[in-house]
C-alpha positions as CSV (number, residue, x, y, z in Angstrom):
1,M,-13.2,5.5,-14.9
2,L,-10.0,3.7,-15.8
3,Y,-9.3,3.1,-12.1
4,Y,-12.7,1.5,-11.5
5,I,-12.4,-0.7,-14.6
6,G,-9.0,-1.8,-13.6
7,R,-10.0,-2.5,-10.1
8,F,-12.9,-4.7,-11.2
9,I,-10.8,-6.6,-13.7
10,F,-8.1,-7.3,-11.0
11,F,-10.7,-8.3,-8.4
12,V,-12.2,-10.9,-10.8
13,L,-8.8,-12.2,-11.7
14,F,-7.6,-12.5,-8.1
15,K,-10.8,-14.1,-7.0
16,S,-10.8,-16.7,-9.8
17,L,-7.1,-17.4,-9.9
18,F,-6.0,-17.1,-6.3
19,G,-9.2,-17.4,-4.2
20,F,-8.8,-13.8,-3.1
21,K,-10.2,-13.0,0.4
22,F,-9.9,-9.9,2.6
23,Y,-10.7,-9.2,6.2
24,G,-11.2,-6.1,8.3
25,K,-12.6,-3.9,5.4
26,E,-14.7,-2.1,8.1
27,N,-11.5,-0.5,9.3
28,I,-11.2,1.5,6.1
29,P,-12.5,5.0,6.8
30,K,-15.6,5.9,4.8
31,Y,-14.6,9.5,4.4
32,G,-11.4,11.6,4.5
33,G,-7.8,10.8,3.8
34,F,-6.0,7.8,5.1
35,I,-2.8,5.8,4.7
36,I,-2.6,2.1,4.0
37,A,0.7,0.8,5.3
38,S,1.4,-2.7,4.1
39,N,4.1,-5.4,3.8
40,H,5.5,-5.7,0.3
41,A,6.5,-9.1,-1.1
42,S,5.4,-9.0,-4.7
43,N,4.8,-6.7,-7.7
44,L,1.1,-7.8,-7.3
45,D,0.7,-6.0,-4.0
46,P,-0.6,-2.6,-5.2
47,E,-3.3,-4.2,-7.3
48,I,-4.2,-6.6,-4.4
49,I,-4.7,-3.7,-2.0
50,G,-6.5,-1.6,-4.5
51,S,-8.9,-4.5,-5.2
52,A,-9.6,-5.1,-1.6
53,I,-11.1,-1.8,-0.6
54,P,-14.0,0.2,-2.0
55,R,-12.3,3.6,-2.0
56,V,-9.9,5.1,-4.5
57,L,-6.3,4.8,-3.6
58,S,-3.3,6.8,-4.8
59,F,0.0,5.0,-5.3
60,M,3.6,6.0,-5.1
61,A,5.5,4.4,-8.0
62,K,9.2,4.5,-8.8
63,E,10.0,7.3,-11.2
64,E,11.5,4.9,-13.8
65,L,8.0,3.5,-14.5
66,F,6.9,6.9,-15.8
67,H,9.7,7.1,-18.5
68,N,7.5,5.2,-20.9
69,K,4.9,7.8,-22.1
70,V,2.1,5.4,-22.6
71,F,2.5,3.5,-19.4
72,G,3.2,6.7,-17.5
73,W,-0.1,8.1,-18.8
74,V,-1.9,5.0,-17.5
75,L,-0.2,5.4,-14.1
76,W,-1.3,9.0,-13.8
77,K,-4.9,8.0,-14.8
78,V,-5.0,5.3,-12.0
79,H,-3.9,7.9,-9.4
80,A,-0.2,6.9,-9.2
81,F,2.5,9.5,-9.0
82,P,6.3,9.2,-9.3
83,V,8.8,9.1,-6.4
84,K,12.6,9.1,-6.7
85,R,14.2,6.4,-4.7
86,G,17.3,6.8,-2.6
87,G,16.7,10.1,-1.0
88,A,14.1,12.8,0.0
89,D,11.8,13.7,-2.9
90,L,10.0,17.0,-2.2
91,F,7.6,16.6,-5.1
92,S,6.3,13.2,-4.0
93,I,6.1,14.3,-0.3
94,K,4.1,17.4,-1.2
95,E,1.9,15.4,-3.6
96,A,1.2,12.8,-1.0
97,I,0.2,15.4,1.6
98,K,-2.0,17.2,-0.9
99,R,-3.8,14.1,-1.9
100,L,-4.3,13.0,1.7
101,K,-5.7,16.4,2.7
102,N,-8.0,16.2,-0.3
103,G,-9.5,13.0,1.0
104,F,-7.7,10.4,-0.9
105,G,-6.2,7.2,0.5
106,I,-2.5,6.5,-0.2
107,L,-0.8,3.1,-0.2
108,L,2.7,3.0,1.3
109,F,5.2,0.2,1.9
110,P,7.1,1.2,5.0
111,Q,10.0,-1.2,4.2
112,G,10.4,0.4,0.8
113,G,11.2,-2.4,-1.7
114,R,10.0,-5.9,-1.7
115,R,10.9,-8.0,1.4
116,D,10.3,-11.6,2.3
117,S,10.0,-10.8,6.0
118,I,8.6,-8.1,8.2
119,S,11.1,-6.1,10.2
120,A,10.6,-2.8,12.1
121,D,14.4,-2.3,12.0
122,E,14.3,-1.5,8.3
123,V,11.7,1.3,8.4
124,K,12.3,5.0,8.6
125,G,10.0,7.8,9.6
126,G,8.1,8.4,6.3
127,V,4.8,7.0,7.4
128,G,4.8,8.9,10.7
129,F,5.8,12.1,8.9
130,L,2.9,11.9,6.4
131,A,0.4,10.9,9.1
132,S,1.5,13.9,11.2
133,K,1.5,16.5,8.4
134,A,-1.8,15.4,6.8
135,D,-3.5,14.5,10.1
136,V,-4.9,11.2,8.8
137,P,-5.1,7.7,10.3
138,V,-2.7,4.9,9.2
139,I,-4.4,1.5,8.5
140,P,-1.9,-1.4,9.0
141,A,-2.4,-4.1,6.3
142,F,-0.9,-7.5,5.8
143,I,-0.9,-9.3,2.4
144,F,-0.7,-13.1,2.7
145,G,0.5,-15.2,-0.2
146,S,1.5,-12.6,-2.8
147,G,5.2,-13.6,-2.5
148,D,4.3,-17.2,-3.4
149,A,2.0,-16.2,-6.2
150,L,4.6,-13.9,-7.9
151,P,8.0,-14.1,-6.2
152,K,11.0,-11.9,-7.1
153,G,12.4,-12.8,-10.5
154,R,9.3,-14.5,-11.8
155,K,7.2,-12.9,-14.6
156,I,4.3,-15.4,-14.8
157,P,2.4,-15.9,-11.6
158,N,2.0,-19.3,-9.8
159,F,-1.8,-19.6,-10.2
160,F,-4.1,-20.9,-7.5
161,K,-1.8,-19.9,-4.7
162,P,-4.1,-18.4,-2.0
163,I,-4.0,-14.7,-1.5
164,S,-5.7,-12.7,1.3
165,V,-5.5,-9.3,2.9
166,Y,-5.9,-8.3,6.5
167,F,-6.7,-4.7,7.7
168,A,-6.2,-3.5,11.3
169,P,-8.0,-0.5,12.9
170,G,-6.4,2.8,12.1
171,I,-3.6,4.3,14.2
172,I,-3.5,8.1,14.8
173,Y,-0.2,10.0,15.1
174,K,-0.4,12.1,18.3
175,G,1.7,14.8,19.8
176,S,5.4,15.2,19.1
177,R,6.1,11.4,18.8
178,D,9.2,10.4,17.0
179,Y,8.4,9.6,13.3
180,A,10.6,6.5,13.2
181,E,9.1,5.2,16.4
182,F,5.6,5.6,15.0
183,S,6.6,3.8,11.8
184,Q,8.0,0.9,13.9
185,T,4.6,0.8,15.8
186,I,2.9,0.4,12.4
187,M,5.3,-2.4,11.5
188,S,4.5,-4.1,14.8
189,A,0.8,-3.9,13.9
190,I,1.5,-5.4,10.5
191,D,3.5,-8.2,12.1
192,A,0.6,-8.9,14.5
193,L,-1.7,-9.2,11.5
194,S,0.7,-11.7,9.8
195,R,0.2,-14.0,12.8
196,K,-3.5,-14.2,12.1
197,A,-3.0,-15.0,8.4
198,K,-3.9,-18.5,7.2
């Protein structure tokens, strides 16, 4: 219930304050697990993606956010789970695969932290690994304008900066393809979406 309430509130705020629009929602699977792989330019990005699709998403959030008991409780209630940065985290990997196999969607940022540009050179094989192990499609997504609305170092958003989201058709991991190569394919699809953004 908390997830749905939060999604509604964020959708209304984004629509009224940033003219929120989204395209390609038909590419989101109606059933089964899936991965949303998106660019990441702002702290608003998880809420933006969550507001743009009708299905429930799980989120990987940095472990430090869960240190506050109250905020950590809220994060668990909205389907976020902790991930340790800087190395392999077996808990988060197993949790992600379990949720995908149970039919949830998961939001991932292949470049890791926030970036002002899109580069396939910065990604590793995480997206490909999860897509392979859980046997789910990866939906490339591009968020336009979030970096202008809330850039790094700014706590109060720049209101009325336009924000929009673009979703591409899902990509399936096949065969014994190299995980890093697959992740780079996903980034290329995100880059292609960025060229359509207005």
